[in-house]
C-alpha positions in Angstrom: -14.7 40.3 2.2 -13.7 37.6 4.7 -10.6 39.5 5.6 -12.7 42.6 6.3 -15.0 40.5 8.6 -12.0 39.1 10.4 -10.7 42.6 11.0 -14.1 43.8 12.2 -14.4 41.0 14.7 -10.9 41.6 16.0 -11.6 45.3 16.4 -14.9 44.6 18.1 -13.1 42.4 20.7 -10.4 44.9 21.3 -12.4 48.1 21.4 -15.8 47.0 22.7 -15.1 44.1 24.9 -11.6 45.2 25.9 -9.9 41.8 25.3 -7.5 40.6 22.8 -8.5 37.8 20.4 -7.1 35.2 18.2 -8.8 33.9 15.1 -8.6 30.1 14.8 -10.2 27.7 12.3 -10.9 25.0 14.9 -13.8 25.3 17.4 -13.1 26.0 21.1 -14.6 24.9 24.4 -14.4 28.4 25.8 -17.3 30.8 26.1 -18.9 31.7 22.8 -20.2 35.1 21.9 -22.6 35.5 19.0 -22.9 38.8 17.1 -23.8 40.0 13.7 -22.7 42.7 11.3 -24.7 44.0 8.4 -22.7 44.6 5.2 -23.7 46.3 2.0 -21.8 45.5 -1.3 -20.9 48.0 -3.9 -23.8 46.8 -6.0 -26.2 47.7 -3.1 -26.9 44.1 -2.0 -27.2 43.7 1.7 -26.1 40.7 3.8 -26.1 39.9 7.5 -23.1 38.0 8.7 -23.5 36.1 12.0 
């Protein structure tokens, strides 16, 4: 599921914000945007990823 979330975040940056993005493991000193996505698993459990 983490790969799906990474792809969703990347698509959000490209299609909604209009900017390219690069996923890094280390924190950055640049501006931070906080968003969330609600996901539902195949067994009908729901989670909010922030």
